[in-house]
N, C-alpha and C positions, 0 to 999 in steps of 0.2 A: 258660698253664696248660692241661693236657690233662685235660679232665673232661667227663662227660656227665650230664645231668639224670637222676636215678634215681627219686626219689619226691617228691611234693608232699603235704604234710599238709593234710587238709581238716577244719576244726573242726566237729564235730557234737554234738548233745545225746544222741543215741541211736544207737549204732553199728549195732545190728541193723536199725533202721528205715532208716538211711542205706544199709546194705548192700543191703536189698531194693530201694531206688530205683536205686542205681548198677548192680547186677547185673540186676534184673528189668526196670526201665524203660529204662535206657540200654544194657543188654546188655554191660556190662563183664565181663571175665573175672576170677574170684576167684583171686588168686595165693596169699594166705595168709589163714587164718581160725583164729586160735588165741588162747588165753589165755596171757599171758606174765608171769612174775614179774619185776618190775623191781628187786627188792632192797628195796623199800618196800611195794609192793602189786602185785596182779595186775591187768593191763589186758587188754582184749579188742582184739587187733590184727587189723585187716582191711585187706589191700592188694588193690587191683583195678587193672586196666588195660584201656583200649580194646583190642580184639583187634588184633594185628599191630603194636603199638607197644612201644618199649623203656621208656618212662617209666610210672610207676604213681602212684596216689594211695593214701594211707593215711588211713583214717577214724579220728579221734582225739577222745576226750572227756576226756582226763586231763591236759591242759595248761591250768592256770587262766588263763594269759595269752591263750589262743586262744579267742575268743568264738564259740560256734556261730552260723553264719550270716554271719560277717564276711568270708568270702573273696570277693574280687573279682579279676578278671584271669586266671582260669584259662581258657585258650583252646585249643580243639581245632580242627584243620584238617580240612576235608572237601572232596571234589572236586565235590559237587553239593549246594548249600545247600537247594534246594527239596526234594530227596529226603530230606535229613537232617531238615528240619522236618516233613515228612509222617510219617517214621518216629517222631519224638518225639511227635507228636500221637497216632498210632496206639497208641503204648505207654502213653499216659495222662499224658504230661508236658504242660506248658502253655508252649510256646515263644513268644517275642515274634514279632510280624510281622517279616519280613525287612527289615533295615536296610541301606541303602547307605552305604558309607564310601569314602574315597579309595583305600584299598588292596583293597577287595573288598566282599563282602556278608556279613551275619552275622545270627544269631538268638541270643537269650539265654534260658536256662531256669534256674529256681531249683530246688535240691534241697529236701527237706522242712524244712530249717532256714533256708533263704533264701540259701545260698551261690549266687553267680552263676556259671554255666558258659556260656561263649561258644563257639558253633560258627561257624566262618568259612570262607568260600570266597574265596581270594585272587583278585584280578583278574589276568587274563592279561597277561603282559608285552607292551608295545607291539611290534607286529609278530609276536606269538606266538600 
C-alpha cells in the first residue's frame, strides 16, 4: 500500500487549553483552527504540526470513545535530546530525565490532560 501518515488524533478535554500547550509550549505550528459543522453538532477542530514535518496532530474532545489523557506512544524524533529537553524545560514543560534505551535516548512529557509525548534521539548506526 502506498500511504503516508497524515494526522494523529490526540484526545483532550479542552481544545483551547491543549492548543495553548502544543503551540505555546511545544512550538507546534497551527495548521487549522476552526469550528466545523459535522451534520449533528459543531466541533472545534485544531490541527498542529511540529515545524518542518508532514504529519500533524488533531486535538479532539468530541469522540466519546477517546478518553482525554489516554494517548501513549506518540513519538517525535530529534537530533539532540539534551537540547530538546532544555527547550522543553525553558518553555515550561516538565520532561522526564533522559532515559537510555537500546535504540537511543528519550524524554517523555505530558500534555495538560496527561497524554504522553516521547521525544527521542536514535542511536548512531554502528560505524556511523
